[in-house]
C-alpha positions in Angstrom: 1.3 -93.0 7.3 2.1 -95.9 10.2 2.0 -99.7 9.3 -1.4 -101.0 11.0 0.5 -104.5 11.6 3.9 -103.7 10.7 4.0 -106.1 8.0 6.5 -105.2 5.3 7.0 -107.2 2.0 10.9 -106.3 0.5 11.4 -106.8 -3.0 11.0 -106.2 -6.7 7.9 -105.0 -8.4 7.9 -106.7 -11.4 9.2 -110.3 -9.8 6.6 -113.2 -10.2 7.5 -114.4 -6.6 6.5 -111.2 -5.4 3.7 -110.8 -7.5 2.5 -114.0 -5.9 3.2 -113.4 -2.5 1.4 -109.9 -2.4 -1.4 -111.9 -4.1 -1.5 -114.0 -1.2 -1.3 -111.2 1.5 -4.2 -109.6 -0.4 -6.3 -112.5 -0.8 -6.0 -113.2 3.2 -6.6 -109.4 4.0 -3.4 -109.0 5.2 -2.5 -105.5 5.1 1.1 -104.7 4.3 3.5 -101.9 3.1 5.6 -103.0 -0.2 9.4 -101.7 -0.2 10.9 -101.8 -3.9 14.6 -102.2 -3.8 14.9 -101.0 -7.1 13.5 -97.6 -6.2 14.4 -97.3 -2.3 17.7 -99.3 -2.2 18.2 -101.6 1.2 19.7 -100.2 4.5 23.1 -101.9 5.2 22.5 -102.4 9.0 18.6 -104.1 8.1 20.2 -106.4 5.7 22.9 -107.3 8.2 20.5 -107.7 11.0 18.5 -110.1 8.7 21.6 -111.8 7.9 22.1 -112.3 11.5 18.5 -113.4 12.0 18.2 -116.1 8.7 21.7 -116.4 7.6 23.4 -114.7 4.8 23.7 -117.9 2.8 19.7 -117.9 2.7 19.4 -114.3 1.9 21.6 -114.4 -1.3 20.0 -115.2 -4.0 22.5 -117.7 -6.1 19.8 -119.0 -8.6 18.8 -115.7 -10.3 20.6 -113.9 -13.4 22.2 -111.4 -11.2 24.2 -113.6 -9.5 25.1 -115.6 -12.4 26.5 -112.4 -14.1 28.6 -111.3 -11.5 32.6 -112.1 -12.4 33.8 -115.3 -11.3 36.4 -113.4 -8.8 32.9 -111.9 -7.1 31.3 -115.3 -6.5 34.4 -117.1 -5.4 35.3 -117.3 -1.6 31.7 -115.8 -0.9 32.1 -114.5 3.0 29.1 -112.8 4.6 31.1 -109.3 4.2 31.0 -110.1 0.9 27.5 -111.3 0.1 26.2 -108.3 2.2 28.2 -105.8 0.3 27.0 -107.4 -3.1 23.5 -107.4 -1.9 23.5 -104.2 -1.0 24.9 -103.1 -4.3 22.7 -104.9 -6.2 19.7 -105.7 -4.0 18.6 -108.0 -7.1 20.7 -110.6 -5.3 18.5 -110.7 -2.2 16.4 -113.6 -2.2 12.3 -112.2 -2.5 10.2 -111.5 -1.0 11.7 -110.9 2.6 8.6 -110.5 4.7 9.2 -108.4 7.9 6.4 -109.2 10.3 7.9 -107.1 12.7 9.0 -110.1 15.4 10.5 -112.1 12.8 11.3 -112.6 8.8 10.2 -115.0 6.3 12.5 -115.4 3.3 11.1 -116.5 0.0 7.5 -117.5 -0.5 5.8 -120.8 0.2 2.0 -120.1 0.8 1.9 -123.1 3.5 4.4 -120.9 5.4 2.7 -117.6 5.1 -0.6 -119.8 6.1 1.1 -120.9 9.2 2.7 -117.2 10.1 -0.7 -115.7 9.8 -2.7 -118.0 11.6 -4.7 -116.9 14.5 
């Protein structure tokens, strides 16, 4: 089924931040498609494109349990290449949500930023 407005929200179904972001979209009548990393994974080329747009440091979720459980050797000397590999292997390492609006991406959820992005 084609997307009506090209909005895709990427994340994990049971994440609280994802629930808030999806509720915001629904309450504001924004149709979207949901891409669940846990079931569908993430394409390496897409991840690389996002990193090129928003920066791999912004994409990497260092605050989550998955990152904290990584061996110190994996956390040390982090580079873009290493971060992208880890995020593709363990999508829980990607900050959530990533909102793909077709012409731009938003990382994380803040109601005021979503409101500004969808204004007009």
